[in-house]
C-alpha positions in Angstrom: 30.3 -88.9 -214.3 27.1 -90.8 -213.6 27.5 -94.5 -213.3 25.2 -96.5 -215.6 24.7 -100.2 -215.7 26.3 -101.7 -218.8 23.0 -102.9 -220.2 21.6 -99.4 -220.0 24.6 -97.9 -221.8 24.3 -100.6 -224.6 20.7 -99.8 -225.1 21.2 -96.0 -225.1 23.9 -96.4 -227.8 21.7 -98.8 -229.8 18.9 -96.2 -229.8 21.3 -93.5 -231.0 22.3 -95.6 -234.0 18.7 -96.5 -234.8 17.7 -92.8 -234.7 20.7 -91.7 -236.7 21.8 -94.7 -238.8 24.6 -92.8 -240.5 26.6 -92.4 -237.3 30.2 -93.3 -237.5 31.6 -92.7 -234.0 35.0 -93.2 -232.5 35.3 -94.8 -229.0 36.1 -91.4 -227.6 33.0 -89.9 -229.2 30.9 -92.7 -227.7 32.4 -92.0 -224.3 31.6 -88.3 -224.5 28.1 -88.9 -225.9 27.2 -91.3 -223.1 29.5 -89.9 -220.4 31.3 -93.2 -219.9 34.8 -94.1 -218.7 37.1 -95.9 -221.1 36.6 -99.4 -219.7 32.8 -99.1 -219.9 33.0 -97.6 -223.4 35.1 -100.6 -224.6 32.6 -103.0 -223.0 29.6 -101.3 -224.6 31.2 -101.3 -228.1 32.4 -104.9 -227.7 28.9 -106.0 -226.8 27.4 -104.3 -229.8 30.1 -105.5 -232.1 29.8 -109.1 -230.8 26.1 -109.0 -231.4 26.8 -107.7 -235.0 24.7 -104.5 -234.3 27.8 -102.4 -235.0 31.0 -103.0 -236.9 34.3 -101.3 -236.8 35.6 -99.5 -239.9 39.3 -99.6 -240.9 39.6 -96.1 -239.5 38.4 -97.3 -236.1 34.9 -95.8 -236.2 31.8 -97.8 -235.3 28.9 -97.9 -237.8 25.7 -99.8 -238.2 26.4 -102.5 -240.8 23.7 -101.4 -243.2 25.6 -98.0 -243.6 28.1 -97.6 -246.4 31.0 -95.2 -245.6 32.3 -93.4 -248.7 35.9 -92.2 -248.2 
């Protein structure tokens, strides 16, 4: 696994969601997508959730707030 600074990982995930706004990823999918360990994944998702760029669905997926999930 390549170590990335937290800020770089946050920006990479932000870009993914901007390019594909209908993404609804689980933490494990984010870890696989960015090749991150669990601790870093949690920190990245927390940073994006705290900034209100992402929100967590009841099923535990992370979405961009402007996206509506139909289940």
